[in-house]
Rosetta silent file (secondary structure, phi, psi, omega in degrees, C-alpha in Angstrom):
SEQUENCE: XXXXXXXXXXXXXXXXXXXXXXXXXXXXXXXXXXXXXXXXXXXXXXXXXXXXXXXXXXXXXXXXXXXXXXXXXXXXXXXXXXXXXXXXXXXXXXXXXXXXXXXXXXXXXXXXXXXXXXXXXXXXXXXXXXXXXXXXXXXXXXXXXXXXXXXXXXXXXXXXXXXXXXXXXXXXXXXXXXXXXXXXXXXXXXXXXXXXXXXXXXXXXXXXXXXXXXXXXXXXXXXXXXXXXXXXXXXXXXXXXXXXXXXXXXXXXXXXXXXXXXXXXXXXXXXXXXXXXXXXXXXXXXXXXXXXX
SCORE:     score description
SCORE:     0.000 S_00000001
   1 L     0.000  130.908 -179.307   -5.857   24.316   -0.279 S_00000001
   2 L   -83.384  152.949  176.840   -2.149   23.581    0.029 S_00000001
   3 L   -68.686  150.674 -175.130   -0.799   20.495    1.726 S_00000001
   4 L   -60.102  -38.651  178.318    0.455   21.087    5.270 S_00000001
   5 L  -167.091  165.709 -177.125    4.096   20.275    4.463 S_00000001
   6 L   -61.465  149.839 -177.627    6.292   18.365    2.044 S_00000001
   7 L  -133.193  157.790  173.006    6.044   14.604    2.098 S_00000001
   8 L   -69.347  -17.816  177.622    8.073   11.676    0.816 S_00000001
   9 L  -114.412   77.578 -179.246    4.827   10.801   -0.990 S_00000001
  10 L   -82.795  -34.131 -179.850    3.981   13.965   -2.924 S_00000001
  11 E  -122.803  123.248 -175.649    2.480   12.222   -5.972 S_00000001
  12 E  -119.434  131.542  175.619    0.336    9.112   -5.495 S_00000001
  13 E   -96.435  126.982 -178.408   -0.990    6.813   -8.196 S_00000001
  14 E  -124.565   94.084  175.790   -4.373    5.303   -7.413 S_00000001
  15 E   -69.995  139.921 -179.570   -5.556    2.701   -9.947 S_00000001
  16 L  -137.586  140.694  174.139   -9.301    2.131   -9.764 S_00000001
  17 L  -111.795   10.186  177.038  -11.698   -0.366  -11.308 S_00000001
  18 L    68.901   15.404  177.075  -14.707    1.436   -9.747 S_00000001
  19 L   -78.704  174.994  178.197  -15.497   -1.538   -7.510 S_00000001
  20 H   -63.878  -30.625  177.433  -16.591   -1.218   -3.872 S_00000001
  21 H   -68.449  -39.314 -179.897  -12.979   -1.893   -2.865 S_00000001
  22 H   -65.387  -38.009  179.832  -11.781    0.948   -5.077 S_00000001
  23 H   -64.338  -42.103  177.049  -14.260    3.375   -3.543 S_00000001
  24 H   -65.974  -36.810  178.662  -13.015    2.568   -0.044 S_00000001
  25 H   -64.502  -35.163  176.694   -9.432    2.885   -1.274 S_00000001
  26 H   -58.629  -40.521  179.731  -10.298    6.357   -2.547 S_00000001
  27 H   -62.551  -37.163  177.327  -11.244    7.373    0.975 S_00000001
  28 H   -69.363  -35.594  177.593   -7.801    6.267    2.140 S_00000001
  29 H   -60.850  -39.580  177.406   -6.246    8.219   -0.697 S_00000001
  30 H   -65.644  -32.569 -179.389   -7.903   11.346    0.603 S_00000001
  31 H   -68.253  -21.416  179.549   -6.528   10.591    4.070 S_00000001
  32 H   -63.991  -17.142  175.939   -2.974   10.758    2.686 S_00000001
  33 H   -56.106  -30.963 -177.569   -3.405   14.534    2.700 S_00000001
  34 H   -64.814  -16.565  178.373   -2.656   14.364    6.413 S_00000001
  35 H  -114.709   18.952  171.063    0.980   13.469    5.675 S_00000001
  36 L    95.715   12.886  176.846    1.550   16.049    2.942 S_00000001
  37 L   -65.264  134.701 -176.090    0.458   14.356   -0.299 S_00000001
  38 L  -103.278  -30.400 -176.503   -0.054   17.023   -2.955 S_00000001
  39 E  -145.281  136.388  174.667   -1.484   15.156   -5.931 S_00000001
  40 E  -114.294  127.279  178.669   -3.411   11.936   -6.534 S_00000001
  41 E  -101.034  110.304  179.045   -3.415   10.457  -10.030 S_00000001
  42 E   -85.438  124.036 -176.345   -6.595    8.480  -10.625 S_00000001
  43 E  -125.504  127.051  171.034   -6.029    5.782  -13.223 S_00000001
  44 E  -117.994  124.905  178.183   -8.526    3.466  -14.853 S_00000001
  45 E  -108.875  107.199  176.616   -7.165    0.775  -17.169 S_00000001
  46 E   -82.849  152.174 -178.741   -9.865   -0.743  -19.337 S_00000001
  47 E  -123.787  152.040  177.421   -9.237   -4.116  -20.956 S_00000001
  48 L  -150.523  158.677  178.701  -10.345   -5.721  -24.195 S_00000001
  49 L  -117.983  107.758 -178.064   -9.711   -8.895  -26.195 S_00000001
  50 H   -54.707  -36.277 -179.114   -9.174   -8.208  -29.925 S_00000001
  51 H   -65.653  -46.379  179.348  -10.128  -11.795  -30.795 S_00000001
  52 H   -63.065  -40.629 -179.791  -13.456  -11.639  -28.941 S_00000001
  53 H   -64.624  -37.707  179.395  -14.216   -8.253  -30.490 S_00000001
  54 H   -66.306  -38.439  177.215  -13.495   -9.597  -33.970 S_00000001
  55 H   -64.004  -35.751 -179.609  -15.885  -12.498  -33.386 S_00000001
  56 L   -85.638    0.584 -179.270  -18.532  -10.004  -32.277 S_00000001
  57 L    57.265   43.679  177.443  -17.720   -7.814  -35.278 S_00000001
  58 L  -112.850  129.319  179.093  -16.951   -4.853  -33.044 S_00000001
  59 L   -69.714  137.220 -179.478  -14.210   -2.410  -34.029 S_00000001
  60 H   -57.989  -43.672 -178.207  -11.474   -2.062  -31.404 S_00000001
  61 H   -61.236  -39.743 -179.485  -11.520    1.737  -31.717 S_00000001
  62 H   -67.722  -39.267 -179.311  -15.278    1.859  -31.123 S_00000001
  63 H   -67.524  -41.473  179.145  -15.032   -0.412  -28.085 S_00000001
  64 H   -64.364  -39.965  178.424  -12.215    1.631  -26.546 S_00000001
  65 H   -61.284  -40.676  178.666  -14.195    4.837  -27.101 S_00000001
  66 H   -64.957  -43.182  177.766  -17.159    3.288  -25.293 S_00000001
  67 H   -58.824  -43.361 -178.354  -14.924    2.222  -22.385 S_00000001
  68 H   -65.261  -41.567  179.556  -13.522    5.741  -22.110 S_00000001
  69 H   -64.104  -41.047 -179.350  -16.970    7.339  -22.137 S_00000001
  70 H   -68.323  -33.087 -177.420  -18.215    4.980  -19.438 S_00000001
  71 H   -80.759  -23.824 -174.670  -15.190    5.613  -17.235 S_00000001
  72 H   -57.708  -49.180 -178.795  -15.248    9.424  -17.574 S_00000001
  73 H   -64.502  -40.400 -178.962  -18.233    9.960  -15.268 S_00000001
  74 H   -69.026  -34.528  176.859  -16.938    7.471  -12.692 S_00000001
  75 H   -67.347  -36.444  177.720  -13.498    9.106  -12.683 S_00000001
  76 H   -66.289  -38.580  176.993  -15.143   12.476  -12.055 S_00000001
  77 H   -63.515  -43.216  177.854  -17.060   10.998   -9.124 S_00000001
  78 H   -64.621  -38.116  179.558  -13.827    9.586   -7.725 S_00000001
  79 H   -59.725  -41.493 -179.034  -12.148   12.943   -8.267 S_00000001
  80 H   -62.560  -37.830 -179.627  -14.730   14.690   -6.092 S_00000001
  81 H   -61.436  -42.715 -178.073  -14.061   12.322   -3.181 S_00000001
  82 H   -76.298  -40.207 -176.727  -10.346   13.140   -3.183 S_00000001
  83 H   -64.979  -22.570  178.002  -10.699   16.862   -3.916 S_00000001
  84 L   -59.790  -23.526  179.273  -12.818   17.310   -0.799 S_00000001
  85 L   -92.622    2.427  177.451   -9.554   16.982    1.159 S_00000001
  86 L    84.742   14.915 -179.939   -7.848   19.678   -0.888 S_00000001
  87 L   -93.695  135.953  175.801   -5.617   17.315   -2.855 S_00000001
  88 E   -65.726  147.217 -178.315   -4.978   17.985   -6.551 S_00000001
  89 E  -130.039  137.275  173.103   -6.294   15.283   -8.859 S_00000001
  90 E  -122.773  132.598 -177.172   -5.233   14.120  -12.305 S_00000001
  91 E  -109.076  134.587  179.454   -7.413   11.636  -14.192 S_00000001
  92 E  -133.417  143.157  175.618   -6.038    9.120  -16.705 S_00000001
  93 E  -132.291  135.346  174.068   -7.650    6.440  -18.852 S_00000001
  94 E  -139.072  152.862  173.898   -5.974    3.725  -20.903 S_00000001
  95 E  -123.807  132.836 -177.448   -7.248    0.611  -22.648 S_00000001
  96 E  -134.125  155.159  175.249   -5.015   -2.431  -23.053 S_00000001
  97 L  -102.478   -2.185  179.723   -5.315   -5.934  -24.423 S_00000001
  98 L  -107.201 -148.256 -177.618   -2.586   -7.212  -22.119 S_00000001
  99 L   -78.627  120.414  179.069   -1.951   -7.216  -18.375 S_00000001
 100 H   -58.176  -29.499 -179.402   -3.324   -4.054  -16.680 S_00000001
 101 H   -60.437  -37.406  179.549   -0.530   -4.308  -14.091 S_00000001
 102 H   -63.926  -40.023  178.359    2.044   -3.550  -16.775 S_00000001
 103 H   -68.917  -38.413  177.764    0.217   -0.358  -17.736 S_00000001
 104 H   -60.053  -45.759 -179.870   -0.107    0.664  -14.072 S_00000001
 105 H   -67.302  -35.575  177.892    3.646    0.257  -13.599 S_00000001
 106 H   -64.942  -44.781  178.901    4.320    2.106  -16.861 S_00000001
 107 H   -64.998  -40.247  178.164    2.164    5.045  -15.768 S_00000001
 108 H   -57.443  -39.549  179.302    3.833    5.066  -12.350 S_00000001
 109 H   -72.004  -45.576 -178.310    7.178    5.446  -14.093 S_00000001
 110 H   -64.569  -38.987 -177.460    6.008    8.049  -16.610 S_00000001
 111 L   -86.043   -4.230  179.179    4.271   10.167  -13.977 S_00000001
 112 L    53.221   51.253 -179.328    7.193    9.815  -11.562 S_00000001
 113 L   -79.050  159.334 -179.892    4.929    8.946   -8.651 S_00000001
 114 L  -100.352  -14.594 -175.787    6.217    8.354   -5.132 S_00000001
 115 E  -157.291  143.262  171.197    3.603    5.795   -4.100 S_00000001
 116 E  -111.907  128.881 -178.032    1.073    3.389   -5.608 S_00000001
 117 E  -112.540  121.703 -178.465   -2.119    2.893   -3.592 S_00000001
 118 E  -135.582  153.920  179.713   -4.182   -0.247   -4.177 S_00000001
 119 E  -107.855  158.244  175.901   -6.999   -2.051   -2.401 S_00000001
 120 E  -154.748  164.950  174.026   -7.589   -5.713   -1.645 S_00000001
 121 E   -70.497  154.418 -177.537   -9.855   -7.946    0.351 S_00000001
 122 L   -79.970  179.699 -178.998   -8.805   -8.554    3.922 S_00000001
 123 L   -55.712  137.050  179.043   -7.396  -11.644    5.630 S_00000001
 124 L   102.847  -17.988  179.076   -9.535  -14.726    5.233 S_00000001
 125 L  -114.819    0.881 -179.487  -10.675  -13.860    1.732 S_00000001
 126 L   -82.928  154.268  175.568   -7.296  -14.096    0.029 S_00000001
 127 L   -90.195 -170.001 -173.668   -6.272  -17.028   -2.086 S_00000001
 128 L   -66.385  -28.919  179.337   -3.017  -18.931   -1.823 S_00000001
 129 L   -79.294  178.428 -174.833   -1.052  -16.315   -3.704 S_00000001
 130 L   -52.730  -72.967  172.209   -0.085  -12.907   -2.323 S_00000001
 131 L  -136.487    1.824  175.397   -3.207  -10.971   -3.254 S_00000001
 132 L    77.567  148.782  169.982   -3.776  -12.377   -6.682 S_00000001
 133 H    55.727 -133.548 -171.319   -3.975  -10.767  -10.095 S_00000001
 134 H   -63.577  -47.130 -177.046   -3.176   -7.116  -10.657 S_00000001
 135 H   -60.945  -38.999  179.182   -2.325   -6.130   -7.107 S_00000001
 136 H   -61.571  -47.740 -178.931    0.138   -9.000   -6.774 S_00000001
 137 H   -62.096  -41.722 -177.555    1.984   -8.045   -9.945 S_00000001
 138 H   -65.972  -48.519 -176.123    2.148   -4.388   -8.990 S_00000001
 139 H   -68.152  -28.440  179.351    3.429   -4.865   -5.453 S_00000001
 140 H   -77.769  -39.595 -171.269    6.035   -7.376   -6.615 S_00000001
 141 H   -97.130  -16.024 -174.932    7.371   -5.453   -9.603 S_00000001
 142 L   -62.503  143.718  176.013    7.017   -1.818   -8.547 S_00000001
 143 L   -95.553   -3.816  177.155   10.164    0.228   -8.038 S_00000001
 144 L  -117.816  162.123  179.526    8.314    2.651   -5.724 S_00000001
 145 E   -56.265  148.972  179.181    6.530    1.994   -2.410 S_00000001
 146 E  -128.604  130.016  176.714    3.111    0.346   -2.591 S_00000001
 147 E  -105.436  115.582  178.150    0.327    0.733   -0.025 S_00000001
 148 E   -99.465  114.131 -179.493   -2.077   -2.218    0.037 S_00000001
 149 E   -91.933  128.648 -177.691   -5.331   -1.293    1.781 S_00000001
 150 E   -98.615  143.123  176.023   -7.215   -4.204    3.332 S_00000001
 151 E  -132.615  162.930  172.438  -10.982   -4.557    3.569 S_00000001
 152 E  -126.711  148.682  179.320  -13.406   -7.111    4.855 S_00000001
 153 E  -101.099  125.208 -179.871  -16.764   -8.058    3.412 S_00000001
 154 E  -119.683  152.096  179.418  -19.624   -8.217    5.890 S_00000001
 155 E  -108.209  127.921  177.476  -23.206   -9.326    5.449 S_00000001
 156 E  -135.901  119.737  178.671  -26.047   -7.258    6.870 S_00000001
 157 L    53.654   40.693  177.255  -29.693   -8.042    6.198 S_00000001
 158 L    82.187   -3.965  178.649  -28.793  -10.135    3.193 S_00000001
 159 E  -107.012  149.628 -179.869  -26.612   -7.422    1.647 S_00000001
 160 E  -105.675  134.242 -178.285  -22.816   -7.489    1.397 S_00000001
 161 E  -127.232  149.474  177.610  -20.759   -4.453    2.333 S_00000001
 162 E   -98.645  118.359 -177.279  -17.086   -3.564    2.066 S_00000001
 163 E  -118.581  144.090  175.057  -15.727   -2.262    5.374 S_00000001
 164 E   -70.361  153.374  179.728  -12.365   -0.830    6.330 S_00000001
 165 L   -97.118   16.047 -177.439  -10.374   -2.770    8.915 S_00000001
 166 L  -154.630  163.797  178.020   -9.300    0.441   10.689 S_00000001
 167 L   -92.180  -53.400  175.477  -10.731    3.816   11.711 S_00000001
 168 L  -125.919  132.501 -173.678   -7.874    6.138   10.725 S_00000001
 169 L   -57.113  -39.151 -175.301   -5.014    4.921    8.549 S_00000001
 170 L  -105.698   22.463 -179.096   -2.286    6.648   10.569 S_00000001
 171 L   -67.671  -47.388  178.532   -3.807    6.219   14.019 S_00000001
 172 E  -139.848  107.603 -175.059   -1.413    3.435   15.086 S_00000001
 173 E  -109.024  126.998  178.537    1.476    2.648   12.763 S_00000001
 174 E  -105.381  120.088  174.354    3.776   -0.334   13.273 S_00000001
 175 E  -102.182  113.020  178.851    7.173   -0.191   11.588 S_00000001
 176 E   -91.647  110.413 -173.092    8.715   -3.652   11.384 S_00000001
 177 L  -116.814  146.691  173.829   12.436   -3.073   10.969 S_00000001
 178 L   -96.256   12.634  178.122   15.471   -5.272   10.419 S_00000001
 179 L    79.782    0.914  173.150   17.514   -2.363   11.923 S_00000001
 180 L   -80.209  154.361 -173.375   18.825   -1.176    8.533 S_00000001
 181 L   -96.944  141.260  175.580   18.356    2.528    7.809 S_00000001
 182 L  -141.471  110.037 -176.463   16.156    4.053    5.105 S_00000001
 183 H   -59.108  -31.938  178.730   15.899    7.877    5.035 S_00000001
 184 H   -67.046  -38.420  177.868   12.544    7.798    3.232 S_00000001
 185 H   -67.248  -40.518  178.550   11.029    5.648    5.968 S_00000001
 186 H   -59.560  -46.842  179.790   12.438    7.972    8.622 S_00000001
 187 H   -63.875  -39.156  177.419   10.869   11.000    6.927 S_00000001
 188 H   -62.281  -46.310 -178.331    7.561    9.172    6.558 S_00000001
 189 H   -65.749  -30.047  175.965    7.529    8.190   10.240 S_00000001
 190 H   -60.908  -42.709  179.329    8.263   11.796   11.236 S_00000001
 191 H   -66.109  -45.186 -177.932    5.024   12.846    9.534 S_00000001
 192 H   -63.701  -39.039 -177.172    3.070    9.976   11.058 S_00000001
 193 H   -61.935  -18.613 -179.724    4.430   10.661   14.560 S_00000001
 194 L   -85.163  -16.482 -176.161    2.722   14.064   14.479 S_00000001
 195 L  -125.767   -3.683 -179.478   -0.756   12.668   13.912 S_00000001
 196 L  -158.448 -175.452  178.596   -0.687    9.169   15.404 S_00000001
 197 E   -92.130  148.088  179.598    1.161    6.607   17.497 S_00000001
 198 E  -123.895  133.786  175.492    4.237    4.773   16.222 S_00000001
 199 E  -115.284  123.171  178.984    5.433    1.306   17.228 S_00000001
 200 E  -101.960  111.178 -170.625    9.030    0.406   16.357 S_00000001
 201 E  -119.093  132.519  172.988    9.246   -3.379   16.211 S_00000001
 202 E  -133.021  134.463  179.415   12.187   -5.708   15.697 S_00000001
 203 E  -112.273  119.839  175.439   12.019   -9.482   15.900 S_00000001
 204 E   -81.107  117.494 -179.050   15.168  -11.401   16.744 S_00000001
 205 L   -73.956  164.298 -178.102   14.977  -14.626   14.778 S_00000001
 206 L   -53.995  129.696 -177.400   15.911  -17.956   16.245 S_00000001
 207 L  -151.662 -179.259  176.536   19.634  -18.007   16.910 S_00000001
 208 L   -65.285  139.546 -174.191   22.203  -19.395   19.306 S_00000001
 209 H   -56.397  -37.993 -177.197   21.265  -18.567   22.883 S_00000001
 210 H   -75.811   -6.360  179.176   24.561  -16.836   23.617 S_00000001
 211 H   -98.414  -20.022 -173.268   24.025  -14.508   20.618 S_00000001
 212 H   -61.614  -45.244 -177.418   20.510  -13.337   21.461 S_00000001
 213 H   -58.039  -44.581  179.660   21.495  -10.893   24.196 S_00000001
 214 H   -65.999  -37.439  179.834   23.949   -9.072   21.939 S_00000001
 215 H   -67.449  -40.290  177.919   21.393   -8.975   19.091 S_00000001
 216 H   -65.659  -42.547  179.827   18.715   -7.518   21.375 S_00000001
 217 H   -62.077  -42.944  178.655   21.126   -4.917   22.710 S_00000001
 218 H   -64.277  -44.123 -179.905   22.104   -3.890   19.181 S_00000001
 219 H   -63.343  -40.057 -179.839   18.452   -3.680   18.062 S_00000001
 220 H   -63.580  -39.473  179.231   17.539   -1.611   21.111 S_00000001
 221 H   -64.264  -44.736 -179.865   20.328    0.842   20.342 S_00000001
 222 H   -64.827  -43.936 -177.851   19.201    1.219   16.726 S_00000001
 223 H   -68.683  -34.587  175.852   15.527    1.646   17.635 S_00000001
 224 H   -65.419  -38.344  176.663   16.300    4.249   20.292 S_00000001
 225 H   -64.461  -41.088  178.017   18.236    6.186   17.665 S_00000001
 226 H   -64.883  -42.615  179.631   15.317    5.942   15.251 S_00000001
 227 H   -60.009  -39.362  179.832   12.876    7.081   17.930 S_00000001
 228 H   -65.853  -30.125 -179.901   14.987   10.172   18.602 S_00000001
 229 H   -74.776  -37.981 -174.888   14.856   11.039   14.888 S_00000001
 230 H   -92.953  -13.206  174.663   11.090   10.735   14.480 S_00000001
 231 L   104.379  -28.104  178.474   10.126   12.299   17.828 S_00000001
 232 L  -164.702  167.220  178.234    8.238    9.445   19.485 S_00000001
 233 L   155.204  138.355  175.835    7.639    5.716   19.343 S_00000001
 234 E   -92.660  124.497 -177.129    7.106    2.658   21.494 S_00000001
 235 E   -89.157  130.591  175.542    9.932    0.152   21.115 S_00000001
 236 E  -130.031  119.165  175.338    9.119   -3.562   20.967 S_00000001
 237 E  -120.063  119.606 -178.323   11.846   -6.191   20.610 S_00000001
 238 E  -125.816  175.663 -177.187   10.697   -9.795   20.572 S_00000001
 239 E  -129.148  133.775  177.818   12.140  -13.214   19.734 S_00000001
 240 L   141.328 -149.526  179.287   10.753  -15.806   17.366 S_00000001
 241 L   -78.616  120.533 -175.456    9.158  -15.989   13.928 S_00000001
 242 H   -54.647  -46.092 -177.663    9.063  -12.436   12.450 S_00000001
 243 H   -62.780  -49.698 -178.730    5.741  -12.825   10.663 S_00000001
 244 H   -61.822  -43.077 -177.077    3.922  -14.352   13.636 S_00000001
 245 H   -69.271  -41.590  179.418    5.338  -11.843   16.126 S_00000001
 246 H   -63.440  -46.405 -179.702    4.636   -8.792   13.953 S_00000001
 247 H   -68.293  -31.716  177.545    1.055   -9.844   13.275 S_00000001
 248 H   -64.814  -47.042  178.526    0.556  -10.711   16.944 S_00000001
 249 H   -63.852  -41.228  179.413    1.594   -7.227   18.052 S_00000001
 250 H   -59.136  -40.895 -179.142   -0.540   -5.672   15.315 S_00000001
 251 H   -71.929  -44.804 -177.644   -3.573   -7.563   16.562 S_00000001
 252 H   -66.555  -35.553 -175.351   -2.983   -6.928   20.281 S_00000001
 253 H   -95.793   -0.622 -179.495   -2.341   -3.197   19.867 S_00000001
 254 L    65.529   42.567 -178.268   -5.053   -2.476   17.307 S_00000001
 255 L   -63.924  141.141 -179.489   -2.534   -1.354   14.696 S_00000001
 256 L  -100.568  -19.008 -179.058   -4.006    0.522   11.718 S_00000001
 257 E  -154.477  132.542  174.401   -1.031    0.254    9.331 S_00000001
 258 E  -105.121  131.394  178.490    2.034   -2.002    9.079 S_00000001
 259 E  -113.383  127.659 -179.019    5.143   -0.578    7.411 S_00000001
 260 E  -139.473  165.933  173.491    7.796   -2.951    6.068 S_00000001
 261 E  -109.216  144.837  169.250   10.668   -3.040    3.618 S_00000001
 262 L   -76.417  160.693 -170.843   11.046   -5.458    0.743 S_00000001
 263 L  -123.016   31.583  176.904   14.337   -7.300    0.964 S_00000001
 264 L   -68.640  161.446  179.504   15.632   -7.692   -2.570 S_00000001
 265 L   -80.235  124.046 -179.102   19.320   -7.266   -3.269 S_00000001
 266 L   -58.713  137.696  175.783   20.107   -3.727   -4.360 S_00000001
 267 L    84.778   -0.384  179.373   21.311   -3.394   -7.906 S_00000001
 268 L  -120.476  173.944  179.129   20.014   -6.772   -9.086 S_00000001
 269 H   -64.885  -17.933 -177.687   16.824   -8.050  -10.675 S_00000001
 270 H   -81.058   -9.412 -173.000   15.790   -9.242   -7.226 S_00000001
 271 H   -64.946  -20.996 -179.287   15.654   -5.718   -5.847 S_00000001
 272 H   -96.324   -6.495 -178.344   12.018   -5.324   -6.856 S_00000001
 273 L   -84.968  150.916  177.828   10.894   -8.667   -5.496 S_00000001
 274 L   -78.670  145.243  172.236    9.330   -9.094   -2.089 S_00000001
 275 L   -78.501  169.020 -177.037   11.141  -10.936    0.627 S_00000001
 276 H   -63.438  -39.915 -179.186    9.459  -13.862    2.347 S_00000001
 277 H   -64.987  -47.374  179.567    8.615  -11.882    5.479 S_00000001
 278 H   -61.782  -43.285  179.152    7.040   -9.019    3.548 S_00000001
 279 H   -56.858  -49.188 -177.571    5.162  -11.454    1.323 S_00000001
 280 H   -66.974  -37.925  179.551    3.699  -13.320    4.297 S_00000001
 281 H   -64.890  -44.407  178.314    2.758  -10.164    6.177 S_00000001
 282 H   -61.657  -40.917 -176.846    0.864   -8.784    3.200 S_00000001
 283 H   -67.691  -37.737 -172.501   -0.883  -12.095    2.697 S_00000001
 284 H  -104.429  -12.871 -177.517   -1.954  -12.573    6.310 S_00000001
 285 L   -66.368  141.805  176.411   -2.339   -9.043    7.682 S_00000001
 286 L   -87.929  -15.195 -175.887   -5.835   -7.872    8.537 S_00000001
 287 L  -116.702  166.722  179.817   -4.811   -4.223    8.198 S_00000001
 288 E   -55.748  150.364  179.677   -3.190   -2.141    5.419 S_00000001
 289 E  -129.727  128.087  176.603    0.475   -2.753    4.626 S_00000001
 290 E  -105.351  119.015 -177.411    2.896   -0.171    3.223 S_00000001
 291 E  -105.685  114.276  174.166    5.856   -1.751    1.428 S_00000001
 292 E   -85.429  144.252 -178.784    8.938    0.412    0.944 S_00000001
 293 L  -103.275    0.000    0.000   11.269   -0.590   -1.883 S_00000001
C-alpha cells in the first residue's frame, strides 16, 4: 500500500530495545503513516563489555552472534506491527561496546532519515536530567527532528502497564512558535491540519509594558499568515513564562502532541543543542514532543 502523499518525514528511524515502552512507540510509528511516512527503519543496538566477556571467557564474536539471533525474532515481531499500516520496514542490528546513542546517530546519518522516533516515560517518572541516557543524547545531538513519545506506568491488580498519554498522536497538535519561519514545520502542519486540530501558540515573554502591545500585534500577524498557509488553526497568544504557558494550554486543551524548535545558533556547534525552553518542555510535558532542528 502506498503512502497517501509525500511527507517531510519520509524515512523514520525507530530504535528499539524491545521494552514495553518500545512496543508502544512502535504503535506510534505505525500512526506516522497518516502523514505520509513511507519507510520505518527498525534499529536494535545491542551492547557488550569486552572486559566482562574476557573475565567470563566468552568470545566477543560469539556473544554478538547470540545477541543478533535473539534480536532477529523480536525485530520481525516489531516489523509486523508497522507493516500492518502499509509502511515499508527495514530492520538493522548492531552491537557496540560504547554508547548506543552514538550508533543511533550514525545510522540516522548513514540512512539519511528525516526523523528519529524514541519513547520515554511520562512526566513524574523522569529524573533531573532531560530524559536520561540514550534518549537524552539522541535528542540533544541529532541533526534531524526527534519525536519523543511519552508514556505513563499504571498499576492494575498488582501488575504494571505502560499506557499512552494520548488517543491519537495527531488529534490535537500544539505548535509553540517564536514567530520565526521554518518551511519543514509548515509542510508538516499542512499534513496534520488535514487529520486533526492545530493550535498555533506564541508566548510573549516578560518585557516592558509599552512594548507588549506591539509584540502581540506582530505575533498575531505572523500566526495569521501561518494559519493561511496550513489551512486551519486556533491562534493563542499569551504573556508570561513560555514553558508554563505552553504546558498550561496543552493540559487545558487535551493536546496530543507539542511541536517545538530547538534554538541553537545556525552554523555553530550549538546548532544541535536544545534551547532552555525546548529542554524544559520535553522534561515536563505529559504528552509527546516533536523537536525540529
